[in-house]
N, C-alpha and C positions, 0 to 999 in steps of 0.2 A: 480573629480572621483578620489580614489586610481587607480593605475596601478596595482595593484595586486589580485588577484583573492580571496577575502576568505568567508567561509573558505574554505581551500585549503585541500580536502580526501588525508590521508597517505597509501590508499590501490587501488586497483582498480577490487573491487566487485562492478561491475553494482546494483546485483540483492541484497545486500544490502543497494544499498542507490536509491532502488527504492519506491515510495510513492503510493497511489492506493486511487481513487476520492471515493466520494457516490456513482459513478457509474459504480466503479469497472475498471475503466480506467487507467491505469500505467501512472506513471510522473518522469520527473526530474528535479532537478531544475540546468539549467547550472550552476552556478556559485560551484555547486559540479561535477558534469557530465566533463565540461571542465577540470579540472585537469588533470582527471584518464588517460581524453587521451593526458596528455602531455603538455596542453597550461598552466602554469604557469601566464601569465600577460592576463588581462581582454582584454585589447585593440585587437591582435591576437585571442580570442577568438571570440570575436564579428566580424572580417573577417568571420571565419567559419560558424556561426552562420548566416553571413544574403547571406552569399554562398547560405547554406542549403531552407535559407525559401525564395530565391530563384525560386528554385531547385522546392519547394515545388508548387512556384506560376506557373510555366514552365508545370507542371506535374497537371494543374488543379481544385487542391484544397485552397480551403480558406486557407491559411498562420494563423491566426488567431483561427483559429483550431487546428492549432498543435506548433507552437510558443505563447502560451501566456507569457504576459509580463506584467512582478510586482515587487514587491517594496523589498530587500531587507536593517533593519540595522543593520550596522557593529561597531563594535570598533573604532578610529580614532587614542583614547589615551589612558587614564589610564582610563576617563570618560566620554569623547564626544562618542554620535554617526553620525550618519549617512547615510543616506537612497541612497543606490545603485540599479541599475538596476538587475535583473534578469530576469529570464524567467525558466516560466512550461515546459516542453518540452516533451507532448508524446512517443508513441513508435518511431510511425511515422517519428517524429520530428529528434527523434536521428536517428534511420537512415539514414537520410539523411546529418548529419553533419559526422557522422561517414563515408560516402560515401565521403563529400566532404574533409574532413581533407586530413592530410602528410601520406600516407598507407606508408612512409616510417618508421613512429615512430608506432615502432611495437605494441604499446597501442589503436592506432586511428585501425591497423591490424583485432586486437584484436574482437574490437569494432565491425567494420562491420562483422565480423561473427558474435557475438553473437545478436546483432538486424536484424539482416536480418531472423537468424534461430528463434531471438522472434516474430517476426512479419508473419515469418511464421505460427507458433504454435498458436497465434492471430483468424487466417486463417480458420485454423482447426477446433479452437477450435468455434470459431461461427455457424459453423455447424454440431457441436455436439449435440445429440440428448439429454433433458433435465434430464435421468437419466446420462451421463457423464460430464455434465457440473456440477452435484451435487458432484461429485466424484471430478473431479477436486479442484473447488471452499473449497470444506470443505478437500483437500489434503493443497491447501492455508494457510489453516485457521490451521491448524499444526505447518504448516513453523513458520507462522509469527507469532502462537499466543507464540513455543518456544524464539522467537525476542525478543519479549516483556517483558515477565518475564525476563529475564536475562534483560533486562532495570531498571525493576524494582527493581529486585534483586539489582544494582548500584544504584537505588533511594533511598534503603533501606526499602523495602518491604522483610517483614517476613512472614508475615502472608495471605499466596497468596491466601485463597480460600478467605478471606473477601477482599481480593484485585479484586479476581475476580467477588465476589456478586457486589461489586460495580457497575463496569460494563455493567450488566445485570439489575441491578434496574435500571439505569438509560433510557436504551433502551427500556427495558420492562415494565419500571412500578412498578415493583415486583421482590423479591428475587428468586434466580434459583429455590428454593423448589413450590413457588408458581406459577412458571412458569410452572415446569414439573407439579403438581396437577392440573394445569389450562387444559394443553392440555392429560393432561391422560398416561402420559407416564411415563418409570420408570426411576430413580437415575440415573441419568451419559450418560441418553439417549437424551440429546439434540440438540447436532449439527446433531448428526447422524441419526434423524430422522428431523432434516431442510427439504425444498425446496431450491431451489436456491437459490428465493427470499432471503429471511432470513438468509441466511447462506451468502449470500456478504452486507447483514448488518453487520448481525459478522463482518467479513472479514473490512470492513470500519472504524468500532468499533475500531478493534487490531489494526490495522494498522495508523492513528489519535492519538487513546493512543500514543503509541510507540514513534511518532516522535513529541506531546506537555510534552511529558515526558524528550524527549532530548533539546527540542529548548528550552521549557521554566528553564529545568535545572532542576526539581522536585527535593523536596531531603523531605524523612521524610515518614512514615508508612498514618499517617492520608493524606495529601497533594498529596502524590500518587490515592490513593483511592476517594479524589472529584475528583481528576485531569478523572481518570478512569466514573467516574460516569458523569459528565460535558460532557465529550467527547458522552457518549453511548445517554444522553439525549440531546443535538444537534443533533444527528442523526432522535433520536426519536420524535422532535420537525419538522426537516426535512421533515421525510415520512409524520406528516399529514400533514401540509403546501399543500404540492403538489396532497392530494387525496389520499397517498396510504393507506394499508395495515399493522395496527401496527402489528410487529413480533408476539405477544401473540396469536394477532386471526387470523393467520396463517396455515389452515390444516398443519398437521405432514404426512410425506410422509413414503413408506416401511425403515425401518430397511438399511442403507448404506451395511451391511456388508451382506445382501441376495442379496441385488442389485449387490454388486460385487461379486456372486456366479453367479448368471442370463446374467452375460455379458462378451466376451471379453475382456480380459484389452485391454485400447488403452497406447499407450507408449507416449502419455500428460500425465497421471495421477500418480498420488502420494500413495504411502500406507503409510502413516506416522500417522494411529489413534495410539493418543497415549491412555496409560494404568491405570485405575485408575484416574483418573481427569474427570472432566468434565473440558476441556481448549475450 
């Protein structure tokens, strides 16, 4: 196995390297996270991961729930590829890694603060009532959709309406205009009238499409839209397989702007409602 960690992230932005799975759980890849903490050599990184995993076990947690071993294909030459070990780390695993890292490294000290705050943030989120969760997830969608549209732009997308609609067709089985008609809502209101479950499905669609476009180095308007449609369709298939309610059949909720007016704003919530486009 190569002793160099590939790829090595060029910046220390933990938030931009975060992924979200279909259950809404945040995770980071070890081969991206550890270089952000100053561990460029995989051997040294594995030592830190090992210490963190032992701390997880000592705390009475199931280590496999937080440190998920996986593989990653990397280039070892102009054409050859090799599979190397990687880990999907949830927030708690990242927190333990930061706590077991070299605190003399400024990046490790920064990560200790970041993941401690993120862990506390999640604890508070889990105690929030339904309306506050809606507001939180809606804000996350706004933030991640901006990131997706930047990725799509780099992939060559210029017709963002068609690109966006492709994702809705995959997830809902119909274009946005039909979704709005089916739900009996006004144009542009879909996400602002969606409940937490529907919003979570859309957040997963957005984050996974962004990841897929980048990982597969997708280029071209049609290819990007096909990718968005495919990701939406995979999520729809998963919902069916687990016996969940399809998003077009989920009930609408009170417009999120009305909810904001009725409740005290939580410091966890963001207010990033986009204007003029159904994000």
